[in-house]
Steps between C-alpha positions, in 0.01 A plus 500: 500500500604693806303519819336825411372357169755666279669306234874397546735446211392137429125604541539784265649295227249215541224741472631655187563159338141389581260516202136595519365148455177304522649281771808415675739280301574184702723323258741573228260417227133607570295568201198604716664823616457812278740795536272781423767779497716301249197451276381864534843674435602255209160553324500874561856535359414276199211755439742783519742322266222445241388862539853637429548288199147603377578864555831468315332327205202740505715810483760365271571755221690480178660851575736594757447267802456617860728383778239228603457366149874511426577296837230242411625475138857432619372241745289339230802476252730378772253209599436417134865471424534264785199294372640473151833363640327240730179399332514339157137506416186703533579797733177704439385403856824405674681845461196700639477239776862551588451872500200470726691278752782718516292819573274307734774347707692839506206686634430227769861501606485893527262464800803394693644853458219668684552554893438150652238636747297708259267263354458279823421822680240604246353140523480539879297827464257301278474227768740233347738344749735367231585636164807376309504697151805345335353217300828391365618415857220257532580164364145446401522798267822419335406138452171610347711690229713204442200254469364734235825476310509122542138476352612724204816270457281194458251697274783618255638141511177377361458794261865463364519126473150366502352265764691195344842702476461635854448161667748334268768753627407420860573139466782499243720791635766524614626123493348392169192314350589152650173399676695378799616852556143660473431495889828670573454766233150573619600519870798736409278724285230519775776579764624776250168669462437501874848619578460797259159592643646482870817676440339777298283590799748415772767745345280800505354409848829447662653827380203717577439343838851549601489867393170555695648342807799727488278813482333378805827453690611853405167639608566354843825707554264810512260322727751435751671841495367606845623181656865584458529833671567838324828404331382132409157637378668763281731241351204255453295756311814601300551130408149443399510800264832391339417138488132560387613743225780263378294191488211694342723604214644156457153352517387692195749297307374175658143611403585536139744207493248254634222613255758473210593148608134398529436637145815337346436155663136520372638561153754224534252236624242601220778500238605140616148392461530594144813306430522143393617251745 
């Protein structure tokens, strides 16, 4: 913060990285803090996702499909093909789940393609000091998705193998059924479940956080244009336009790629839950 109250580069980035929260987070893990903006945007976009899928199903016709129906049908067929390859069991719920995850994460990621100051500026007009709309750049949001996948992994483990078969697999794989090896098998399997959960959420968070931060840095080029004189300011604005457009176009690929990876790993983990140890 400068002497006249304006934000410097560090203050600008810190301001944009701050969530609209119930309290200031004082430690790395603090379950008493609620990030209202992450909750709002993730739930709102989930509602949008379900509405789009509902409209596609409601307007589906056996005749010549429109562009929207054609796009949804291609996406459904693509996801269903992946599910057939990875899940050897009941896919009646898993394939629609994977489709929902892909569209949901894609739409959440797409918020990062909006101008970085647009939503915080609108939030400021409404009286909110902070507003961070990119839910997938908040570790709470991405870990929330991965915890949901973890619960489904355990559920389908019970469903595919039964209670006895599930717990038998926990204590007998991977080293065998010797009772002396049960504690080591159990420890490794618990670590595996936790590692899958954490890595699933951290992967999406890390990529989206880095992309969001780079947009902030590019935005600062234009903010400092008048500090470099006429020539320096012109070059700064030109650099912001070129770098911003280049990163925006590349980030479209990242948005889709991260949603695809999240969908595929969800299918892989639920497929492994069906397989015997």
